[in-house]
RODO-2510 file (C-alpha; in nm, 4 decimals, decimal comma):
residues 278
     n   res          X          Y          Z
     1     m    14,9385    19,1614     2,9969
     2     d    15,2112    19,3676     3,1427
     3     m    15,1617    19,7140     3,2934
     4     n    15,2501    19,8929     2,9702
     5     q    14,9755    19,7082     2,7924
     6     i    14,7278    19,7921     3,0741
     7     e    14,8207    20,1518     3,0732
     8     n    14,7887    20,1707     2,6837
     9     l    14,4406    19,9857     2,7117
    10     r    14,3211    20,2464     2,9683
    11     g    14,4477    20,5252     2,7510
    12     t    14,2543    20,3820     2,4477
    13     l    13,9480    20,3230     2,6479
    14     l    13,9476    20,7013     2,7426
    15     a    14,0174    20,8049     2,3913
    16     i    13,6933    20,6096     2,2844
    17     m    13,4971    20,7460     2,5848
    18     d    13,6149    21,1158     2,5058
    19     e    13,4743    21,0728     2,1531
    20     i    13,1502    20,9225     2,2775
    21     h    13,1150    21,2073     2,5356
    22     r    13,1858    21,4657     2,2562
    23     v    12,9155    21,3270     2,0233
    24     c    12,6741    21,3060     2,2893
    25     v    12,7132    21,6549     2,4236
    26     e    12,7072    21,8036     2,0708
    27     n    12,3795    21,6282     1,9994
    28     g    12,2104    21,6632     2,3341
    29     i    12,2150    21,2754     2,4040
    30     s    12,2002    21,1826     2,7681
    31     y    12,4226    20,8962     2,8935
    32     y    12,5428    20,7567     3,2185
    33     i    12,8701    20,5908     3,3290
    34     i    12,7511    20,2735     3,5144
    35     g    12,8847    19,9662     3,6986
    36     g    13,2542    19,9626     3,7788
    37     t    13,3206    20,2880     3,5866
    38     a    13,0835    20,4605     3,8265
    39     l    13,2194    20,3061     4,1160
    40     g    13,5895    20,3916     3,9930
    41     a    13,4728    20,7585     3,9465
    42     i    13,3339    20,7888     4,3140
    43     r    13,5951    20,5827     4,5060
    44     h    13,9085    20,6461     4,2871
    45     t    13,8222    20,9450     4,0505
    46     g    13,9048    20,7077     3,7709
    47     f    13,9601    20,3456     3,6957
    48     i    13,9455    20,0960     3,9768
    49     p    14,3146    19,9938     4,0195
    50     w    14,2525    19,6471     3,8945
    51     d    13,9876    19,7378     3,6316
    52     t    14,0310    19,7681     3,2543
    53     d    13,6967    19,8584     3,0905
    54     i    13,4348    20,1315     3,0546
    55     d    13,0639    20,0878     3,0533
    56     i    12,7897    20,3377     2,9804
    57     a    12,4144    20,3301     2,9489
    58     m    12,1403    20,5380     2,7769
    59     e    11,7659    20,5407     2,8003
    60     r    11,6273    20,3456     2,5016
    61     g    11,5376    20,6516     2,2994
    62     e    11,8725    20,8190     2,3571
    63     y    12,0453    20,4818     2,2813
    64     e    11,8701    20,4402     1,9518
    65     r    11,9436    20,7974     1,8437
    66     f    12,3087    20,7347     1,9423
    67     l    12,3257    20,4309     1,7233
    68     r    12,1859    20,6271     1,4216
    69     i    12,4183    20,9322     1,4338
    70     f    12,7508    20,8140     1,5991
    71     n    12,9160    20,6709     1,2826
    72     e    12,8170    20,9786     1,0925
    73     q    12,9644    21,2350     1,3314
    74     a    13,2451    21,0519     1,5025
    75     s    13,6173    21,0591     1,3726
    76     a    13,6768    20,7724     1,1196
    77     v    13,8946    20,5886     1,3697
    78     f    13,5961    20,5145     1,5871
    79     h    13,3050    20,2843     1,4992
    80     c    12,9768    20,1962     1,6793
    81     a    12,8927    19,8322     1,6156
    82     h    12,5511    19,6657     1,6739
    83     y    12,3356    19,3997     1,5156
    84     m    12,1726    19,6503     1,2671
    85     n    12,4980    19,7311     1,1042
    86     m    12,6832    19,4021     1,1351
    87     r    12,5735    19,0699     0,9782
    88     e    12,6926    18,8529     1,2580
    89     w    12,6622    19,0166     1,6013
    90     y    12,6500    18,8363     1,9327
    91     h    12,6057    19,1012     2,1919
    92     p    12,2872    19,2245     2,3336
    93     h    12,4151    19,5750     2,3339
    94     a    12,6355    19,7987     2,1149
    95     l    13,0201    19,8494     2,1359
    96     v    13,2255    20,1487     2,0300
    97     f    13,5492    20,0214     1,8745
    98     k    13,8847    20,2173     1,8076
    99     n    13,9416    20,0826     1,4647
   100     d    14,3307    20,0918     1,4601
   101     t    14,3602    19,8630     1,7701
   102     m    14,3137    19,4804     1,7946
   103     i    14,2629    19,2553     2,0865
   104     y    14,4240    18,9156     2,0189
   105     w    14,2675    18,6542     2,2448
   106     n    14,4844    18,3967     2,4225
   107     k    14,4719    18,0784     2,2093
   108     e    14,5538    17,8788     2,5214
   109     y    14,2139    17,9907     2,6588
   110     y    13,9910    18,0182     2,3449
   111     r    13,9999    17,7937     2,0404
   112     n    13,7998    18,0226     1,8014
   113     k    13,7035    18,3503     1,9439
   114     t    13,7153    18,6440     1,6878
   115     n    13,9684    18,9116     1,7534
   116     v    13,8144    19,2524     1,7908
   117     p    13,9346    19,6231     1,8320
   118     v    13,9360    19,7743     2,1810
   119     y    13,5933    19,8730     2,2787
   120     v    13,3564    20,0474     2,5254
   121     d    13,0252    19,8873     2,6009
   122     v    12,7101    20,0877     2,5530
   123     f    12,3965    19,9579     2,7179
   124     p    12,0342    20,0511     2,6663
   125     l    11,8046    20,1249     2,9592
   126     d    11,4550    19,9995     2,9230
   127     y    11,1379    20,0531     3,1286
   128     c    11,0202    19,7524     3,3634
   129     p    10,6651    19,6577     3,4279
   130     i    10,5134    19,7335     3,7695
   131     e    10,3868    19,3900     3,8815
   132     d    10,6378    19,1458     4,0128
   133     a    10,5103    18,8544     3,8105
   134     a    10,5510    19,0530     3,4939
   135     k    10,9095    19,1427     3,5974
   136     e    10,9946    18,7782     3,6603
   137     e    10,8431    18,6764     3,3287
   138     q    11,0508    18,9460     3,1235
   139     a    11,3662    18,8606     3,3236
   140     k    11,3452    18,4980     3,2367
   141     r    11,2708    18,5538     2,8741
   142     i    11,5570    18,7944     2,8257
   143     k    11,7959    18,5599     3,0181
   144     k    11,6902    18,2767     2,7984
   145     k    11,7511    18,4828     2,4847
   146     i    12,0872    18,6065     2,5862
   147     y    12,1948    18,2399     2,6654
   148     f    12,0956    18,1305     2,3215
   149     q    12,2616    18,4272     2,1837
   150     s    12,5868    18,3197     2,3373
   151     r    12,5408    17,9772     2,2063
   152     r    12,5011    18,1002     1,8567
   153     e    12,8396    18,2633     1,8761
   154     c    12,9745    17,9040     1,9635
   155     i    13,2925    18,0025     2,1549
   156     l    13,5020    17,6904     2,1954
   157     y    13,7310    17,6817     2,4980
   158     q    14,0545    17,4792     2,5122
   159     r    13,9059    17,3030     2,8202
   160     n    13,6175    17,1788     2,6165
   161     n    13,6456    16,8018     2,5077
   162     v    13,5481    16,6555     2,1725
   163     i    13,1843    16,5933     2,2872
   164     q    13,1412    16,9397     2,4298
   165     r    13,2861    17,0933     2,1166
   166     s    13,0531    16,8856     1,8835
   167     l    12,7404    16,9749     2,0894
   168     k    12,8270    17,3438     2,0907
   169     k    12,8643    17,3276     1,7063
   170     a    12,5476    17,1422     1,6631
   171     l    12,3320    17,3813     1,8749
   172     s    12,4874    17,6923     1,6943
   173     f    12,3979    17,5362     1,3607
   174     v    12,0322    17,4822     1,4668
   175     l    12,0123    17,8450     1,6150
   176     h    12,1670    17,9931     1,2882
   177     l    11,8556    17,8703     1,1088
   178     q    11,7159    18,2079     1,2212
   179     s    11,8827    18,5071     1,0792
   180     n    12,1086    18,7041     1,3133
   181     k    11,9120    19,0246     1,2604
   182     s    11,5833    18,8541     1,3441
   183     f    11,7271    18,6872     1,6429
   184     n    11,8630    19,0090     1,7810
   185     k    11,5440    19,2017     1,7082
   186     s    11,3468    18,9446     1,9070
   187     l    11,5795    19,0207     2,2052
   188     d    11,5369    19,3858     2,1629
   189     d    11,1710    19,3623     2,1319
   190     a    11,1812    19,1567     2,4657
   191     m    11,3733    19,4387     2,6435
   192     k    11,1567    19,7171     2,4892
   193     k    10,8308    19,5462     2,5851
   194     y    10,7271    19,8224     2,8256
   195     s    10,8704    20,1092     2,6483
   196     n    10,5233    20,2596     2,5539
   197     i    10,4045    20,2391     2,9022
   198     r    10,6902    20,4336     3,0609
   199     t    10,6650    20,3114     3,4078
   200     d    10,8668    20,4651     3,7029
   201     k    11,1219    20,1791     3,6944
   202     i    11,4110    20,1278     3,4575
   203     c    11,6629    19,8508     3,3997
   204     s    11,9924    19,7752     3,2153
   205     m    11,8607    19,4353     3,0952
   206     a    12,1661    19,3391     2,8836
   207     s    12,3916    19,3677     3,1942
   208     h    12,5679    19,0766     3,3505
   209     y    12,4123    19,1878     3,6744
   210     s    12,0720    19,0390     3,7610
   211     y    11,7539    19,1996     3,6223
   212     k    11,6272    19,2272     3,9873
   213     k    11,9390    19,4293     4,1009
   214     q    11,9345    19,6560     3,7824
   215     c    11,5645    19,7315     3,8064
   216     m    11,5477    20,0564     3,9960
   217     d    11,3479    20,3862     4,0132
   218     i    11,4150    20,5950     3,7112
   219     a    11,4776    20,8922     3,9403
   220     i    11,8065    20,7213     4,0582
   221     y    11,9327    20,7790     3,6933
   222     g    11,7546    21,1119     3,6866
   223     t    11,9274    21,4164     3,5198
   224     p    12,2881    21,3107     3,4440
   225     q    12,5532    21,4709     3,6705
   226     e    12,9103    21,5413     3,6103
   227     y    13,1709    21,3160     3,7722
   228     l    13,5551    21,3263     3,7488
   229     f    13,7265    21,0377     3,5912
   230     e    14,0849    21,0252     3,5031
   231     g    14,1020    21,3991     3,4729
   232     r    13,7995    21,4126     3,2490
   233     t    13,4364    21,4906     3,3126
   234     y    13,1751    21,2408     3,2371
   235     y    12,8050    21,1996     3,3060
   236     g    12,6643    20,9562     3,5588
   237     p    12,3487    20,8917     3,7581
   238     e    12,1875    21,1832     3,9514
   239     r    12,1403    20,9721     4,2801
   240     m    12,4915    20,8107     4,2508
   241     d    12,4967    20,6923     4,6124
   242     e    12,1841    20,5065     4,5751
   243     y    12,2827    20,3588     4,2432
   244     l    12,6158    20,2255     4,3865
   245     t    12,4616    20,1035     4,7031
   246     r    12,2059    19,9046     4,4979
   247     i    12,4664    19,7443     4,2781
   248     y    12,7550    19,6989     4,5312
   249     g    12,6247    19,7448     4,8790
   250     d    12,9070    19,9111     5,0933
   251     y    13,0741    20,0248     4,7750
   252     m    13,3441    20,2644     4,9513
   253     t    13,4954    19,9627     5,1147
   254     p    13,7359    19,7967     4,8696
   255     p    13,7332    19,4130     4,8533
   256     p    14,0084    19,2152     5,0164
   257     p    14,3327    19,2029     4,8391
   258     e    14,2790    18,8442     4,6851
   259     k    13,9732    18,9683     4,5039
   260     q    14,1372    19,2812     4,3683
   261     v    14,2128    19,1062     4,0468
   262     e    14,1211    19,1787     3,6802
   263     y    14,1079    18,8489     3,5001
   264     l    14,2990    18,9157     3,1839
   265     d    14,4389    18,5712     3,1170
   266     y    14,1978    18,5411     2,8222
   267     i    14,3803    18,8328     2,6410
   268     g    14,7092    18,7371     2,4621
   269     y    14,8195    19,0762     2,3265
   270     i    14,6731    19,4071     2,2279
   271     d    14,7902    19,6071     1,9224
   272     f    14,7230    19,9727     1,9952
   273     g    14,8128    20,1329     1,6759
   274     k    14,9291    20,4786     1,7500
   275     k    15,0571    20,5354     2,1095
   276     i    14,7962    20,6473     2,3577
   277     n    14,8882    20,8812     2,6435
   278     v    14,6638    20,8683     2,9369
***
């Protein structure tokens, strides 16, 4: 993508995030910017220069309330998608789309990936068990379920040979013998296993970061605090330094130039509908 596409992508992401923030504030729903979004807020007061996404998380009860009300209260151009309101859903978390946009995937990279509107990721935060053995068991179960969830989607890459494509299709067919809603509910149940116990540890279990790295004291998230992000104010973890140190280590030191890359080769083109100004 050229710089105009990247600027429009960031503007669209901010428009989605502004609407999420509005709905959450008006309904008293707590959320946190997380991951690279949180790092960008602290180190750059906005997007990391080579980053092009926004991630947020909510404690499970807040997350489920958000899923129930967002589509009723948001502008019609936005839509929160998750397994309970879409027949075929292959993400372990919700996404908020801007409906008048569309990401067209690079056909030289993917053979069959479904095009989608521009989106912000919304992750649930769930309670972790106290015992290390129980943590390891839950982490393995969730990792296995997310793996099979991705195999249900059956994304075929151009690099896949005929045998690889055939095996992927066969596994996807077998996995689809269980309904998508039932499959996703079993994943949700695995993540929510300790919700009623309410331990002092919480984890973003659907994240691409490891369970071990993400499992941390609930006090680190604590009471959401305001952080500046691209001229807006969004909410993030209360003990942001501890959060970022746990995820990134020495987070204020940028990586070397050769690693300051956002891999966007998989995107062919984005249709943004109406022009978005950052």
